[in-house]
Every structure is written in structure tokens, then in C-alpha cells.
C-alpha positions as CSV (number, residue, x, y, z in Angstrom):
1,X,-11.9,-0.6,15.2
2,X,-9.5,-3.2,13.7
3,X,-6.3,-4.1,15.5
4,X,-2.9,-3.6,13.9
5,X,-2.7,-7.4,13.3
6,X,-6.0,-7.5,11.5
7,X,-5.0,-4.5,9.3
8,X,-1.7,-6.2,8.5
9,X,-3.5,-9.4,7.6
10,X,-5.8,-7.5,5.2
11,X,-2.7,-5.9,3.6
12,X,-1.0,-9.3,3.2
13,X,-4.1,-10.7,1.5
14,X,-4.3,-7.7,-0.8
15,X,-0.6,-8.0,-1.7
16,X,-1.1,-11.8,-2.4
17,X,-3.8,-10.9,-4.9
18,X,-1.5,-8.4,-6.7
19,X,1.2,-11.1,-6.6
20,X,-1.1,-13.7,-8.1
21,X,-2.2,-11.3,-10.9
22,X,1.3,-10.0,-11.7
23,X,3.2,-13.3,-11.2
24,X,5.9,-11.3,-9.4
25,X,6.9,-11.9,-5.8
26,X,5.7,-8.8,-3.9
27,X,6.7,-7.5,-0.4
28,X,5.5,-4.8,1.9
29,X,8.1,-2.1,2.6
30,X,8.2,-2.2,6.4
31,X,10.2,1.1,6.7
32,X,7.5,3.0,4.8
33,X,4.4,1.9,6.7
34,X,2.5,5.0,7.8
35,X,0.1,4.7,10.7
36,X,-2.6,7.4,10.9
37,X,-5.6,7.9,13.2
38,X,-7.9,6.6,10.5
39,X,-5.8,3.7,9.2
40,X,-2.5,2.4,7.9
41,X,-0.8,3.3,4.6
42,X,1.3,0.6,3.0
43,X,3.9,0.7,0.3
44,X,5.1,-2.4,-1.7
45,X,7.5,-3.4,-4.3
46,X,9.0,-6.6,-5.9
47,X,11.0,-8.7,-3.6
48,X,13.9,-8.8,-6.0
49,X,14.1,-5.0,-6.2
50,X,14.1,-4.7,-2.5
51,X,16.9,-7.2,-2.2
52,X,19.0,-5.9,-5.0
53,X,18.1,-2.3,-5.8
54,X,18.4,-3.3,-9.4
55,X,16.0,-1.3,-11.6
56,X,15.4,-4.3,-13.8
57,X,13.2,-5.6,-10.9
58,X,11.3,-2.4,-10.3
59,X,7.6,-2.5,-10.8
60,X,5.4,0.2,-12.2
61,X,2.0,1.0,-10.9
62,X,2.7,0.0,-7.3
63,X,0.6,2.7,-5.7
64,X,0.5,2.9,-1.9
65,X,-2.8,1.9,-0.3
66,X,-4.7,2.7,2.8
67,X,-6.5,0.3,5.0
68,X,-9.2,2.1,7.0
69,X,-9.1,1.0,10.7
70,X,-12.8,1.4,11.2
71,X,-14.0,-0.6,8.1
72,X,-11.1,-2.5,6.8
73,X,-11.7,-0.9,3.4
74,X,-8.8,-0.7,1.0
75,X,-8.3,2.6,-0.6
76,X,-5.8,2.6,-3.5
77,X,-3.8,5.8,-4.0
78,X,-2.3,6.8,-7.3
79,X,1.2,7.1,-8.7
80,X,0.9,10.4,-10.7
81,X,1.7,12.4,-7.6
82,X,3.8,12.0,-4.5
83,X,2.1,10.0,-1.7
84,X,1.5,13.0,0.4
85,X,-0.8,14.4,-2.2
86,X,-3.1,11.4,-1.9
87,X,-2.9,11.4,1.9
88,X,-3.9,15.1,1.9
89,X,-6.7,14.5,-0.6
90,X,-8.1,11.6,1.5
91,X,-7.9,13.6,4.7
92,X,-9.8,16.4,3.0
93,X,-12.5,14.0,1.8
94,X,-11.6,14.3,-1.9
95,X,-10.0,10.8,-2.4
96,X,-11.2,8.5,-3.7
97,X,-13.1,10.7,-6.1
């Protein structure tokens, strides 16, 4: 079982990869971190959007992701549905497909 700090480090490394590919400064949204018995779900956005709320800095495709506490695996959710849909699908064993 990974510690909270180990899970957070995995999340930061994952965000750094997204940031490198997109060339946009990305941040985790602390208020939206959801801790579950099986892992932690993270949400992220551009730093400029978080600071300003200006839609010019909003990013598309920033799906929440889960880091499993047992394995450290990163499970990307989607953006077509609300986050609860993906959480329920994961908990039912139907996500990822």
C-alpha cells in the first residue's frame, strides 16, 4: 500500500508529463482531490485558469485520474460524462474497459 506522499509524487510526475507535452503550466486542484479506499482521484487545470478564472486559459481534455493505492497505477477517466460516472464504473469493475 502506497502512502499519501507516494501517491502525490506519482500524481505530480504524471502532471509534469502532461505539462511537457502541452507546453502549458498545469496544477492539481487541491480542493477536488478525492480520497477513496482504493486510491486517490486527482483533478487538474492550467495554472493561469486557476489563478484568473478566465476561460481563455481553460484547457480541454483534462480528465480526472485515479492513482491506485495498491499498485500506483494511473487510471485515466474520461470527459464525456461527469466524474461520478467514471468513479462508479471503476468501482463496478467496468472502467477502464
